[in-house]
Backbone of each chain as ProteinMPNN parsed JSONL, in Angstrom:
{"seq_chain_A": "GDSVTQMEGPVTLSEEAFLTINCTYTATGYPSLFWYVQYPGEGLQLLLKATKADDKGSNKGFEATYRKETTSFHLEKGSVQVSDSAVYFCALSEDDSGYALNFGKGTSLLVTP", "coords_chain_A": {"N_chain_A": [[17.579, 4.403, -6.262], [16.357, 2.956, -3.159], [17.196, -0.444, -2.372], [17.036, -4.011, -1.869], [18.938, -6.921, -1.647], [18.892, -10.34, -1.543], [20.08, -13.654, -0.869], [19.559, -16.18, -3.316], [17.128, -18.751, -3.203], [15.943, -22.156, -3.431], [16.907, -22.96, -0.054], [18.146, -25.818, 1.411], [18.424, -27.592, 4.347], [19.703, -29.823, 6.83], [18.188, -30.815, 9.905], [19.329, -29.123, 12.819], [21.5, -27.988, 11.582], [23.692, -25.19, 10.709], [22.536, -21.97, 9.877], [22.78, -19.476, 7.405], [21.562, -16.653, 5.851], [22.134, -14.469, 3.373], [21.981, -10.911, 3.142], [22.044, -7.855, 1.543], [22.034, -4.281, 1.17], [21.043, -1.211, -0.473], [20.832, 2.2, 0.165], [19.693, 5.561, 0.537], [19.693, 7.036, 2.842], [19.515, 6.526, 6.312], [18.491, 3.655, 6.941], [16.018, 1.585, 8.637], [16.283, -1.87, 9.367], [15.006, -5.122, 8.623], [13.974, -8.504, 9.247], [11.565, -10.575, 7.973], [9.293, -13.327, 8.304], [7.564, -15.844, 6.527], [5.26, -18.258, 6.899], [3.924, -21.217, 5.356], [1.015, -20.437, 3.535], [0.335, -18.263, 5.074], [0.35, -14.841, 6.344], [2.92, -12.28, 6.634], [5.318, -12.233, 9.281], [7.009, -10.299, 11.681], [10.35, -11.059, 12.297], [12.851, -10.183, 13.324], [14.563, -7.06, 14.042], [16.54, -4.1, 13.331], [17.556, -0.874, 14.073], [19.613, 0.937, 13.844], [23.088, 1.431, 12.959], [25.307, -1.233, 13.815], [23.567, -2.332, 15.617], [22.144, -5.297, 16.963], [19.729, -7.525, 16.059], [17.551, -9.95, 17.494], [15.78, -13.044, 17.876], [13.942, -15.884, 18.744], [16.185, -17.542, 18.48], [17.32, -16.716, 16.149], [19.55, -14.361, 14.62], [20.734, -11.12, 13.587], [22.982, -8.664, 12.423], [23.288, -5.223, 12.023], [25.227, -3.954, 9.676], [26.818, -1.248, 8.729], [29.12, -0.611, 7.321], [29.502, -2.626, 5.493], [27.089, -2.668, 4.325], [25.117, -4.635, 5.075], [22.947, -7.238, 6.364], [22.844, -9.896, 7.502], [21.146, -12.945, 8.087], [21.238, -15.307, 10.723], [21.29, -18.545, 12.261], [22.017, -20.807, 14.771], [21.265, -23.512, 14.986], [19.058, -25.102, 13.177], [15.549, -25.936, 13.036], [12.967, -28.259, 12.02], [10.594, -26.876, 12.081], [11.333, -24.338, 11.354], [11.155, -24.101, 8.672], [10.271, -22.119, 6.03], [9.568, -19.033, 4.264], [11.881, -16.45, 4.054], [12.229, -12.999, 4.388], [14.197, -10.218, 3.743], [14.212, -6.774, 4.566], [13.964, -3.19, 4.213], [13.311, 0.069, 5.611], [12.626, 3.514, 5.132], [12.097, 6.959, 6.036], [11.09, 8.38, 3.935], [8.992, 7.428, 2.466], [6.676, 7.067, 3.941], [7.548, 5.121, 5.698], [7.309, 2.73, 4.38], [7.924, -0.671, 3.514], [10.721, -1.973, 1.805], [11.31, -4.745, 0.088], [13.445, -7.643, -0.153], [13.63, -10.424, -2.495], [13.001, -12.736, -1.221], [13.823, -15.782, 0.492], [13.544, -19.157, 0.316], [13.4, -21.607, 2.775], [14.005, -24.919, 3.578], [13.899, -27.308, 5.999], [15.054, -30.443, 6.779], [14.308, -33.521, 8.492]], "CA_chain_A": [[16.664, 4.229, -5.161], [16.67, 1.905, -2.208], [16.967, -1.82, -2.808], [17.501, -5.096, -0.999], [19.318, -8.12, -2.376], [19.143, -11.459, -0.667], [20.517, -14.822, -1.606], [18.513, -16.958, -3.948], [16.882, -20.065, -2.646], [15.675, -22.585, -2.058], [17.968, -23.493, 0.784], [17.743, -27.048, 2.085], [19.351, -27.942, 5.417], [19.294, -30.854, 7.786], [17.917, -30.315, 11.259], [20.482, -28.781, 13.657], [22.558, -27.333, 10.803], [23.84, -23.741, 10.855], [21.88, -21.244, 8.795], [23.07, -18.089, 7.058], [20.919, -16.102, 4.662], [22.773, -13.18, 3.145], [21.164, -9.771, 2.736], [22.723, -6.572, 1.411], [21.077, -3.239, 0.825], [21.465, 0.129, -0.855], [19.887, 3.184, 0.695], [20.199, 6.931, 0.476], [19.787, 7.59, 4.18], [19.834, 5.609, 7.396], [17.268, 2.859, 7.037], [15.823, 0.498, 9.578], [16.389, -3.149, 8.667], [14.091, -6.114, 9.168], [13.749, -9.831, 8.689], [10.222, -11.1, 8.141], [9.142, -14.738, 7.957], [6.234, -16.216, 6.042], [4.991, -19.688, 6.909], [3.028, -21.572, 4.243], [-0.388, -20.047, 3.596], [0.099, -17.209, 6.06], [0.937, -13.533, 6.1], [4.287, -12.105, 7.113], [5.501, -11.893, 10.692], [8.332, -9.758, 11.978], [11.237, -11.974, 13.006], [13.733, -9.33, 14.105], [14.795, -5.76, 13.429], [17.629, -3.264, 13.842], [17.229, 0.475, 13.613], [20.807, 1.743, 13.589], [24.319, 0.678, 12.707], [25.874, -2.075, 14.869], [22.512, -2.983, 16.394], [21.899, -6.713, 16.688], [18.375, -7.99, 16.326], [17.521, -11.38, 17.788], [14.473, -13.581, 18.234], [13.754, -17.327, 18.498], [17.458, -18.136, 18.103], [17.829, -16.027, 14.962], [20.244, -13.102, 14.869], [21.26, -10.372, 12.447], [23.642, -7.437, 12.864], [23.244, -4.115, 11.067], [26.6, -3.57, 9.339], [26.773, -0.125, 7.786], [30.329, -0.571, 6.495], [29.328, -3.588, 4.402], [25.654, -2.562, 3.968], [24.599, -5.99, 5.15], [22.087, -7.601, 7.504], [22.734, -11.333, 7.276], [20.387, -13.701, 9.096], [21.926, -16.518, 11.157], [20.76, -19.339, 13.367], [23.018, -21.826, 15.049], [20.761, -24.886, 14.89], [17.694, -24.943, 12.656], [14.571, -26.99, 13.292], [12.011, -28.468, 10.93], [9.576, -25.828, 12.185], [11.859, -23.093, 10.767], [10.889, -24.116, 7.233], [9.441, -20.952, 5.716], [10.226, -18.078, 3.381], [12.44, -15.353, 4.841], [12.363, -11.763, 3.615], [14.935, -9.084, 4.276], [13.528, -5.553, 4.148], [14.381, -1.93, 4.828], [12.364, 1.168, 5.512], [13.099, 4.871, 5.395], [10.944, 7.82, 6.313], [10.682, 9.163, 2.775], [7.797, 6.845, 1.836], [5.794, 6.621, 5.009], [8.134, 3.936, 6.319], [6.959, 1.518, 3.647], [9.005, -1.646, 3.452], [11.295, -2.353, 0.525], [11.64, -6.136, 0.354], [14.135, -8.555, -1.045], [12.732, -11.35, -3.18], [12.673, -13.851, -0.346], [14.614, -17.011, 0.434], [12.792, -20.293, 0.847], [14.203, -22.524, 3.581], [13.408, -26.211, 3.912], [14.707, -28.059, 6.956], [14.631, -31.846, 6.762], [14.652, -34.242, 9.737]], "C_chain_A": [[17.105, 3.106, -4.249], [16.402, 0.527, -2.794], [17.559, -2.796, -1.811], [17.78, -6.31, -1.867], [19.584, -9.23, -1.373], [19.408, -12.705, -1.491], [19.332, -15.603, -2.149], [18.336, -18.27, -3.199], [16.526, -21.032, -3.757], [16.933, -23.094, -1.362], [17.428, -24.722, 1.504], [18.822, -27.423, 3.084], [18.803, -29.104, 6.224], [19.055, -30.213, 9.14], [19.218, -30.192, 12.034], [21.646, -28.177, 12.871], [22.569, -25.838, 11.087], [23.254, -23.058, 9.627], [22.484, -19.851, 8.65], [22.288, -17.747, 5.804], [21.459, -14.685, 4.492], [21.78, -12.127, 2.673], [22.056, -8.543, 2.671], [21.725, -5.545, 0.923], [21.784, -2.023, 0.245], [20.393, 1.088, -0.383], [20.523, 4.553, 0.659], [20.425, 7.511, 1.86], [20.228, 6.546, 5.187], [18.606, 4.744, 7.664], [17.205, 2.02, 8.306], [15.796, -0.797, 8.768], [15.588, -4.213, 9.397], [14.303, -7.466, 8.5], [12.321, -10.229, 9.037], [10.206, -12.561, 7.714], [7.704, -15.0, 7.541], [6.122, -17.735, 6.037], [3.95, -20.004, 5.842], [1.59, -21.153, 4.499], [-0.695, -18.914, 4.546], [0.652, -15.87, 5.587], [2.34, -13.471, 6.672], [4.297, -11.73, 8.589], [6.895, -11.315, 10.859], [9.14, -10.779, 12.763], [12.203, -11.193, 13.901], [13.987, -8.039, 13.337], [16.026, -5.108, 14.045], [17.444, -1.879, 13.25], [18.433, 1.366, 13.416], [22.023, 0.851, 13.493], [24.822, 0.005, 13.982], [24.826, -2.684, 15.806], [22.434, -4.451, 15.999], [20.456, -7.011, 17.04], [18.411, -9.481, 16.6], [16.118, -11.797, 18.216], [14.446, -15.056, 17.872], [15.037, -18.006, 18.035], [18.069, -17.555, 16.839], [18.505, -14.72, 15.377], [20.626, -12.447, 13.558], [21.827, -9.063, 12.97], [23.669, -6.43, 11.728], [24.669, -3.62, 10.837], [26.583, -2.473, 8.278], [27.964, -0.158, 6.834], [30.245, -1.539, 5.312], [27.898, -3.57, 3.859], [25.003, -3.933, 3.955], [23.785, -6.204, 6.411], [21.805, -9.094, 7.376], [22.021, -12.025, 8.431], [21.123, -14.997, 9.426], [21.134, -17.22, 12.252], [21.691, -20.532, 13.55], [22.549, -23.252, 14.812], [19.294, -24.815, 14.448], [16.846, -26.17, 12.996], [13.632, -27.117, 12.101], [10.971, -27.349, 10.911], [10.056, -24.464, 11.66], [11.647, -23.034, 9.258], [9.878, -23.03, 6.888], [10.168, -20.142, 4.643], [10.639, -16.867, 4.218], [12.698, -14.153, 3.933], [13.186, -10.749, 4.405], [14.264, -7.81, 3.753], [14.138, -4.339, 4.824], [13.256, -0.926, 4.741], [13.074, 2.477, 5.814], [11.886, 5.785, 5.504], [10.46, 8.588, 5.098], [9.479, 8.58, 2.049], [6.889, 6.289, 2.912], [6.265, 5.353, 5.677], [7.696, 2.648, 5.637], [8.179, 0.61, 3.555], [9.416, -1.898, 2.011], [11.889, -3.747, 0.739], [12.641, -6.702, -0.641], [13.152, -9.558, -1.603], [12.367, -12.568, -2.35], [13.563, -15.051, -0.58], [13.81, -18.118, 1.091], [13.745, -21.242, 1.564], [13.399, -23.785, 3.858], [14.375, -26.942, 4.831], [14.17, -29.486, 7.021], [15.09, -32.551, 8.029], [15.931, -35.048, 9.567]], "O_chain_A": [[18.08, 2.403, -4.514], [15.496, 0.351, -3.609], [18.447, -2.464, -1.026], [16.969, -6.684, -2.713], [20.4, -9.078, -0.464], [19.014, -12.799, -2.653], [18.266, -15.677, -1.537], [19.284, -18.818, -2.636], [16.788, -20.745, -4.924], [17.873, -23.582, -1.99], [16.371, -24.666, 2.133], [19.991, -27.557, 2.725], [17.594, -29.329, 6.286], [19.653, -29.189, 9.472], [20.101, -31.043, 11.925], [22.686, -27.882, 13.459], [21.611, -25.283, 11.624], [23.446, -23.502, 8.495], [22.677, -19.137, 9.635], [22.347, -18.471, 4.809], [21.268, -13.821, 5.348], [20.861, -12.416, 1.907], [22.748, -8.226, 3.638], [20.698, -5.887, 0.337], [22.983, -1.834, 0.451], [19.198, 0.822, -0.513], [21.744, 4.688, 0.739], [21.267, 8.392, 2.03], [21.173, 5.789, 4.96], [17.781, 5.072, 8.517], [18.22, 1.78, 8.959], [15.342, -0.815, 7.624], [15.499, -4.212, 10.625], [14.746, -7.558, 7.355], [11.914, -10.228, 10.199], [11.0, -12.983, 6.874], [6.76, -14.46, 8.116], [6.802, -18.416, 5.269], [3.17, -19.128, 5.468], [1.015, -21.467, 5.54], [-1.864, -18.625, 4.805], [1.331, -15.785, 4.563], [2.883, -14.474, 7.134], [3.421, -11.017, 9.079], [7.85, -11.792, 10.245], [8.673, -11.305, 13.774], [12.355, -11.5, 15.084], [13.675, -7.929, 12.151], [16.492, -5.496, 15.116], [17.201, -1.738, 12.051], [18.295, 2.46, 12.869], [22.0, -0.316, 13.884], [24.774, 0.577, 15.071], [25.168, -3.468, 16.691], [22.636, -4.801, 14.836], [20.014, -6.782, 18.166], [19.212, -10.203, 16.006], [15.375, -11.027, 18.825], [14.89, -15.431, 16.787], [14.974, -18.964, 17.264], [19.21, -17.868, 16.497], [18.101, -14.065, 16.338], [20.818, -13.12, 12.545], [21.24, -8.426, 13.845], [24.036, -6.763, 10.601], [25.248, -2.951, 11.693], [26.364, -2.732, 7.095], [27.838, 0.223, 5.671], [30.842, -1.301, 4.262], [27.552, -4.391, 3.01], [24.413, -4.345, 2.956], [23.907, -5.466, 7.389], [20.663, -9.502, 7.168], [22.265, -11.725, 9.6], [21.578, -15.703, 8.527], [20.423, -16.601, 13.044], [22.094, -21.176, 12.581], [23.357, -24.117, 14.471], [18.409, -24.507, 15.246], [17.355, -27.27, 13.209], [13.516, -26.206, 11.281], [10.525, -26.928, 9.843], [9.255, -23.538, 11.537], [11.933, -22.012, 8.635], [8.759, -23.029, 7.401], [11.242, -20.523, 4.179], [9.844, -16.332, 4.99], [13.298, -14.273, 2.865], [12.908, -10.465, 5.57], [13.8, -7.78, 2.614], [14.755, -4.452, 5.884], [12.359, -1.048, 3.907], [13.991, 2.54, 6.634], [10.781, 5.415, 5.107], [9.516, 9.372, 5.204], [8.99, 9.189, 1.098], [6.394, 5.167, 2.802], [5.448, 4.58, 6.177], [7.711, 1.584, 6.256], [9.317, 1.076, 3.524], [8.576, -2.019, 1.119], [12.857, -3.908, 1.482], [12.685, -6.302, -1.805], [11.977, -9.554, -1.237], [11.504, -13.352, -2.747], [14.003, -15.309, -1.701], [13.442, -18.032, 2.262], [14.775, -21.631, 1.014], [12.258, -23.722, 4.315], [15.533, -27.166, 4.477], [12.988, -29.707, 7.284], [16.14, -32.22, 8.58], [16.37, -35.714, 10.505]]}, "seq_chain_B": "DAGITQSPRHKVTETGTPVTLRCHQTENHRYMYWYRQDPGHGLRLIHYSYGVKDTDKGEVSDGYSVSRSKTEDFLLTLESATSSQTSVYFCATSDTYNEQFFGPGTRLTVL", "coords_chain_B": {"N_chain_B": [[-0.808, -10.042, 18.359], [-1.546, -7.569, 15.862], [-4.852, -6.45, 15.144], [-5.819, -7.16, 12.177], [-7.764, -7.47, 9.406], [-8.666, -8.836, 6.251], [-10.705, -8.572, 3.393], [-12.318, -9.707, 0.408], [-11.064, -13.043, 1.227], [-10.416, -14.729, -0.795], [-10.757, -14.367, -4.294], [-12.176, -14.66, -7.484], [-12.27, -13.278, -10.637], [-13.398, -11.652, -13.663], [-11.563, -10.452, -16.508], [-11.482, -6.947, -16.938], [-13.46, -6.251, -15.141], [-14.463, -4.33, -12.24], [-12.807, -4.359, -9.069], [-12.778, -4.452, -5.557], [-10.795, -4.481, -2.73], [-10.711, -4.937, 0.765], [-9.263, -3.637, 3.707], [-9.138, -3.869, 7.148], [-8.482, -2.495, 10.311], [-7.926, -2.73, 13.836], [-6.275, -1.415, 15.512], [-5.776, 1.257, 15.534], [-3.675, 2.333, 14.077], [-1.589, 4.681, 12.417], [-0.412, 4.491, 9.847], [-1.042, 2.789, 6.804], [-0.805, 0.144, 4.409], [-0.686, -1.243, 1.111], [0.439, -4.156, -0.41], [1.63, -6.248, -3.07], [2.224, -9.68, -3.711], [4.276, -11.624, -5.628], [5.592, -14.471, -7.327], [9.115, -14.62, -7.441], [9.396, -11.914, -7.143], [9.115, -11.012, -4.59], [7.605, -8.909, -2.141], [5.873, -6.061, -3.221], [5.292, -2.576, -3.033], [2.149, -1.068, -3.394], [0.291, 1.099, -2.837], [0.204, 3.556, -0.218], [-0.906, 4.844, 2.967], [-0.855, 7.682, 5.057], [-2.545, 8.752, 6.815], [-5.998, 9.654, 7.466], [-7.58, 10.173, 4.451], [-5.168, 10.792, 3.329], [-2.977, 9.727, 1.026], [-0.517, 7.921, -0.942], [1.465, 7.049, -3.826], [2.977, 3.866, -4.544], [5.588, 1.631, -5.62], [4.376, 0.057, -7.648], [1.919, 1.179, -8.703], [0.278, 1.613, -10.918], [-2.876, 1.177, -12.41], [-4.218, 0.764, -10.094], [-6.185, 2.103, -7.394], [-6.71, 3.848, -4.276], [-8.449, 4.332, -1.176], [-9.059, 6.061, 1.866], [-11.162, 6.636, 4.186], [-11.705, 6.435, 6.812], [-9.875, 5.908, 9.848], [-9.581, 3.175, 10.357], [-10.056, 1.721, 8.014], [-8.908, 0.727, 4.807], [-9.073, 0.858, 1.47], [-8.527, -0.938, -1.515], [-8.714, -0.547, -4.934], [-9.23, -2.03, -8.038], [-9.756, -0.729, -11.003], [-10.359, -1.748, -13.513], [-9.915, -4.853, -13.91], [-7.009, -6.747, -14.814], [-5.252, -9.566, -16.235], [-2.632, -9.486, -15.402], [-2.796, -8.544, -12.876], [-3.401, -10.604, -11.269], [-2.644, -12.027, -8.242], [-1.3, -12.213, -4.883], [-2.535, -10.243, -2.365], [-1.48, -8.147, 0.186], [-2.295, -6.419, 3.102], [-0.954, -4.018, 5.343], [-0.143, -2.522, 8.527], [1.097, 0.192, 10.547], [2.388, 2.04, 13.358], [4.687, 3.374, 13.717], [8.103, 3.648, 12.559], [9.004, 1.251, 13.342], [7.83, -1.362, 13.173], [5.842, -3.306, 10.968], [2.596, -4.65, 10.741], [1.036, -7.444, 9.379], [-1.795, -8.358, 7.393], [-3.815, -11.335, 6.652], [-3.868, -11.751, 3.934], [-5.134, -11.598, 0.525], [-6.135, -13.637, -2.017], [-6.194, -13.095, -5.346], [-7.578, -13.852, -8.437], [-7.551, -13.191, -11.805], [-9.33, -13.817, -14.585]], "CA_chain_B": [[-0.892, -9.615, 16.968], [-2.469, -6.496, 15.547], [-6.084, -6.934, 14.563], [-5.946, -6.757, 10.779], [-8.522, -8.409, 8.594], [-8.786, -8.512, 4.836], [-11.837, -9.225, 2.754], [-12.454, -11.132, 0.666], [-9.801, -13.769, 1.32], [-10.205, -15.285, -2.134], [-11.692, -13.841, -5.287], [-11.943, -14.926, -8.902], [-13.037, -12.303, -11.394], [-13.129, -11.608, -15.095], [-10.855, -9.271, -17.026], [-12.301, -5.777, -17.228], [-14.417, -5.936, -14.073], [-13.871, -3.631, -11.096], [-12.637, -5.173, -7.868], [-12.358, -3.707, -4.373], [-10.326, -5.248, -1.591], [-10.839, -4.145, 1.985], [-8.409, -3.908, 4.852], [-9.711, -3.288, 8.35], [-7.606, -2.652, 11.466], [-8.51, -2.316, 15.118], [-5.155, -0.949, 16.339], [-5.665, 2.713, 15.441], [-2.389, 2.696, 13.502], [-1.654, 5.8, 11.474], [0.016, 4.133, 8.498], [-1.552, 1.551, 6.211], [-0.086, -0.157, 3.168], [-1.063, -2.372, 0.274], [1.507, -4.791, -1.155], [1.308, -7.448, -3.803], [3.283, -10.68, -3.662], [4.356, -12.433, -6.83], [6.807, -15.308, -7.357], [10.29, -14.0, -8.033], [9.425, -10.46, -6.918], [8.903, -10.66, -3.19], [6.452, -8.034, -1.982], [6.064, -4.721, -3.772], [4.338, -1.61, -2.512], [1.212, -0.527, -4.379], [-0.053, 2.421, -2.316], [0.191, 3.615, 1.231], [-1.643, 5.957, 3.546], [-0.257, 8.185, 6.289], [-3.618, 9.327, 7.607], [-7.29, 9.693, 6.775], [-7.605, 10.918, 3.185], [-3.791, 11.049, 2.879], [-2.419, 8.533, 0.419], [0.523, 8.173, -1.92], [1.727, 5.907, -4.681], [4.153, 3.055, -4.35], [6.373, 1.199, -6.773], [3.59, -0.585, -8.708], [0.591, 1.746, -8.488], [-0.52, 1.718, -12.143], [-4.036, 0.295, -12.465], [-4.793, 0.658, -8.748], [-6.467, 3.31, -6.633], [-6.987, 3.547, -2.883], [-9.162, 5.352, -0.415], [-9.064, 5.883, 3.315], [-12.114, 7.611, 4.736], [-11.667, 6.245, 8.259], [-8.578, 5.385, 10.282], [-9.527, 1.719, 10.402], [-10.308, 1.06, 6.729], [-8.085, 1.128, 3.657], [-9.625, 0.113, 0.343], [-7.75, -1.01, -2.756], [-9.621, -0.772, -6.058], [-8.769, -2.254, -9.397], [-10.863, -0.159, -11.76], [-10.644, -2.661, -14.615], [-8.909, -5.869, -13.616], [-6.302, -7.418, -15.898], [-4.637, -10.83, -15.801], [-1.36, -9.18, -14.739], [-3.089, -8.213, -11.493], [-3.519, -11.844, -10.504], [-1.588, -11.926, -7.241], [-1.75, -12.223, -3.494], [-2.479, -8.862, -1.882], [-1.353, -8.03, 1.626], [-2.422, -5.149, 3.779], [-0.136, -3.915, 6.543], [-0.324, -1.285, 9.278], [2.131, 0.502, 11.524], [2.266, 3.351, 13.986], [6.008, 3.997, 13.669], [9.002, 2.974, 11.641], [9.573, 0.076, 13.978], [7.29, -2.662, 12.781], [4.564, -3.37, 10.277], [1.799, -5.844, 11.009], [0.428, -7.838, 8.115], [-3.019, -9.135, 7.349], [-3.66, -12.703, 6.167], [-3.739, -11.786, 2.483], [-6.256, -11.894, -0.379], [-5.683, -14.237, -3.274], [-7.038, -12.615, -6.439], [-7.341, -14.431, -9.748], [-8.256, -12.497, -12.879], [-9.38, -14.721, -15.741]], "C_chain_B": [[-1.888, -8.48, 16.793], [-3.703, -7.08, 14.892], [-6.257, -6.4, 13.156], [-6.692, -7.843, 10.032], [-8.588, -7.899, 7.167], [-9.997, -9.259, 4.275], [-11.946, -8.795, 1.302], [-11.093, -11.798, 0.824], [-9.43, -14.398, -0.023], [-11.221, -14.66, -3.071], [-11.219, -14.233, -6.669], [-12.839, -13.978, -9.682], [-12.634, -12.354, -12.856], [-12.351, -10.354, -15.456], [-11.839, -8.154, -17.335], [-13.293, -5.409, -16.144], [-13.723, -5.172, -12.954], [-13.838, -4.557, -9.879], [-12.2, -4.258, -6.731], [-11.99, -4.676, -3.267], [-10.336, -4.341, -0.371], [-9.845, -4.621, 3.036], [-8.978, -3.161, 6.048], [-8.778, -3.554, 9.525], [-8.292, -2.132, 12.721], [-7.463, -1.703, 16.041], [-4.989, 0.569, 16.325], [-4.287, 3.154, 14.929], [-2.554, 3.78, 12.453], [-1.4, 5.355, 10.033], [-0.635, 2.815, 8.061], [-0.974, 1.395, 4.825], [-0.797, -1.292, 2.417], [0.168, -2.834, -0.5], [0.92, -5.907, -2.006], [2.511, -8.384, -3.777], [3.194, -11.564, -4.888], [5.631, -13.251, -6.803], [7.954, -14.582, -8.057], [10.406, -12.508, -7.805], [9.349, -10.087, -5.442], [7.619, -9.869, -3.055], [6.798, -6.653, -2.514], [4.936, -3.805, -3.338], [3.471, -1.053, -3.626], [0.855, 0.922, -4.016], [0.098, 2.374, -0.8], [-0.572, 4.847, 1.692], [-0.972, 6.368, 4.846], [-1.274, 8.94, 7.13], [-4.901, 9.308, 6.801], [-7.211, 10.659, 5.6], [-6.204, 11.265, 2.666], [-3.184, 9.762, 2.353], [-1.339, 8.915, -0.575], [0.819, 6.881, -2.671], [2.979, 5.165, -4.254], [4.773, 2.677, -5.672], [5.528, 0.716, -7.946], [2.142, -0.114, -8.64], [-0.287, 1.791, -9.742], [-1.648, 0.698, -12.145], [-4.736, 0.117, -11.13], [-5.12, 2.046, -8.2], [-6.815, 2.895, -5.208], [-7.822, 4.667, -2.284], [-9.108, 5.007, 1.059], [-9.922, 6.99, 3.916], [-12.198, 7.518, 6.254], [-10.311, 5.661, 8.627], [-8.494, 3.879, 10.103], [-9.662, 1.011, 9.063], [-9.456, 1.633, 5.608], [-8.51, 0.236, 2.501], [-8.691, 0.19, -0.853], [-8.703, -1.361, -3.885], [-8.847, -0.986, -7.339], [-9.919, -1.821, -10.293], [-11.322, -1.075, -12.884], [-9.583, -3.751, -14.557], [-8.297, -6.474, -14.879], [-5.618, -8.672, -15.349], [-3.316, -10.584, -15.078], [-1.555, -8.773, -13.279], [-3.467, -9.443, -10.667], [-2.34, -11.915, -9.538], [-2.173, -12.222, -5.874], [-1.507, -10.827, -2.943], [-2.459, -8.86, -0.357], [-1.533, -6.58, 2.054], [-1.507, -5.17, 4.995], [-0.414, -2.587, 7.222], [0.884, -1.057, 10.166], [1.815, 1.842, 12.175], [3.594, 4.095, 13.997], [6.837, 3.284, 12.618], [9.441, 1.608, 12.155], [9.054, -1.252, 13.453], [6.014, -2.481, 12.005], [3.904, -4.701, 10.61], [0.998, -6.173, 9.752], [-0.882, -8.588, 8.326], [-2.773, -10.499, 6.722], [-3.569, -12.829, 4.651], [-5.049, -12.086, 1.775], [-5.676, -12.455, -1.663], [-6.664, -13.866, -4.375], [-6.611, -13.273, -7.74], [-8.192, -13.706, -10.766], [-8.172, -13.353, -14.131], [-9.523, -13.98, -17.064]], "O_chain_B": [[-2.92, -8.42, 17.462], [-3.625, -8.078, 14.176], [-6.784, -5.304, 12.965], [-6.284, -9.004, 10.035], [-8.569, -6.694, 6.914], [-10.271, -10.405, 4.63], [-11.694, -7.632, 0.987], [-10.068, -11.164, 0.574], [-8.25, -14.569, -0.331], [-12.379, -14.449, -2.711], [-10.034, -14.152, -6.99], [-14.037, -13.888, -9.413], [-11.662, -13.01, -13.233], [-12.467, -9.324, -14.791], [-12.896, -8.387, -17.922], [-13.915, -4.349, -16.219], [-12.524, -5.346, -12.738], [-14.707, -5.408, -9.689], [-11.35, -3.389, -6.921], [-12.761, -5.567, -2.912], [-10.02, -3.153, -0.448], [-9.62, -5.817, 3.226], [-9.264, -1.966, 5.969], [-8.331, -4.683, 9.728], [-9.121, -1.223, 12.672], [-7.73, -1.492, 17.224], [-4.141, 1.103, 17.04], [-3.792, 4.217, 15.303], [-3.528, 3.797, 11.7], [-2.091, 5.791, 9.112], [-0.759, 1.87, 8.84], [-0.686, 2.379, 4.144], [-1.417, -2.169, 3.018], [0.85, -2.042, -1.151], [-0.147, -6.442, -1.704], [3.66, -7.945, -3.816], [2.16, -12.178, -5.151], [6.654, -12.779, -6.308], [7.777, -14.005, -9.13], [11.388, -11.89, -8.215], [9.512, -8.915, -5.103], [6.65, -10.124, -3.77], [7.894, -6.144, -2.279], [3.774, -4.208, -3.284], [3.971, -0.621, -4.665], [1.092, 1.845, -4.795], [0.116, 1.306, -0.188], [-0.845, 5.762, 0.915], [-0.568, 5.521, 5.642], [-0.911, 9.679, 8.045], [-4.901, 8.989, 5.612], [-6.82, 11.816, 5.753], [-6.077, 11.964, 1.661], [-2.91, 8.829, 3.108], [-1.244, 10.066, -1.001], [0.479, 5.784, -2.227], [3.908, 5.739, -3.685], [4.528, 3.304, -6.702], [5.894, 0.925, -9.103], [1.232, -0.935, -8.529], [-1.496, 1.991, -9.626], [-1.424, -0.491, -11.916], [-5.734, -0.599, -11.039], [-4.435, 3.026, -8.494], [-7.17, 1.744, -4.955], [-7.89, 5.78, -2.807], [-9.112, 3.84, 1.452], [-9.471, 8.116, 4.121], [-12.708, 8.429, 6.906], [-9.673, 4.996, 7.811], [-7.441, 3.359, 9.735], [-9.405, -0.19, 8.981], [-9.302, 2.847, 5.474], [-8.333, -0.981, 2.542], [-8.137, 1.245, -1.163], [-9.421, -2.358, -3.808], [-7.937, -0.23, -7.678], [-10.954, -2.487, -10.334], [-12.514, -1.171, -13.176], [-8.485, -3.589, -15.09], [-8.983, -6.682, -15.88], [-5.433, -8.81, -14.14], [-2.919, -11.385, -14.231], [-0.584, -8.67, -12.529], [-3.815, -9.321, -9.492], [-1.183, -11.869, -9.955], [-3.374, -12.45, -5.725], [-0.402, -10.294, -3.045], [-3.298, -9.48, 0.298], [-0.994, -5.655, 1.446], [-1.307, -6.218, 5.608], [-0.866, -1.637, 6.583], [1.607, -1.995, 10.5], [1.08, 2.663, 11.628], [3.634, 5.298, 14.254], [6.34, 2.43, 11.883], [10.171, 0.891, 11.471], [9.837, -2.191, 13.312], [5.195, -1.62, 12.326], [4.565, -5.731, 10.743], [0.371, -5.304, 9.146], [-1.052, -9.337, 9.288], [-1.654, -10.797, 6.303], [-3.231, -13.896, 4.137], [-5.945, -12.728, 2.323], [-4.837, -11.829, -2.311], [-7.826, -14.271, -4.344], [-5.435, -13.256, -8.101], [-9.41, -13.612, -10.615], [-7.09, -13.585, -14.671], [-9.579, -14.609, -18.121]]}, "name": "protein", "num_of_chains": 2, "seq": "GDSVTQMEGPVTLSEEAFLTINCTYTATGYPSLFWYVQYPGEGLQLLLKATKADDKGSNKGFEATYRKETTSFHLEKGSVQVSDSAVYFCALSEDDSGYALNFGKGTSLLVTPDAGITQSPRHKVTETGTPVTLRCHQTENHRYMYWYRQDPGHGLRLIHYSYGVKDTDKGEVSDGYSVSRSKTEDFLLTLESATSSQTSVYFCATSDTYNEQFFGPGTRLTVL"}
């Protein structure tokens, strides 16, 4: 079945450092890929998405490119801020389960001043 | 943001009691979902709905049932709560494959 694997956390970075959170997936078809973010005590918010191979999703300085050849969707940001501290979830969806999301386990990011 | 509310937001209950969680949306989205979030597991799908009275099971559906009698409401019922169902429960909605919108979550503790 479909699955998502993302790097274990927690990740601790200094402000303005470069961020990469790795995400790889297995899927039977052609999934859509997502990054969601969860701030402390809140629900999940969509950060960015890509619906087909080679698409690049971007938002708030974050980027991720849908790489079918490596089945990856790594999240990157050139310069993180303290306000980026949160838990980041990589996820995929396919149409065989009502587009339900299949999540990775999440990566906790802490950015220190 | 999509208008999604969950009730209650917090609940403590005893093992063996029935519990119903409610998700209400104002966006007229076709699809609705229930997930549970546990440390080390991320979010896992419990049940989902693709229309009024149309529901299906997810990855961790044992011990849970759902109902959707109106487009805007999706109920999750634990018929006889167990300690393993202590979790944070999130409802989500979508109208396409493009994006799901999440509610604020319900923290359930089963003693």
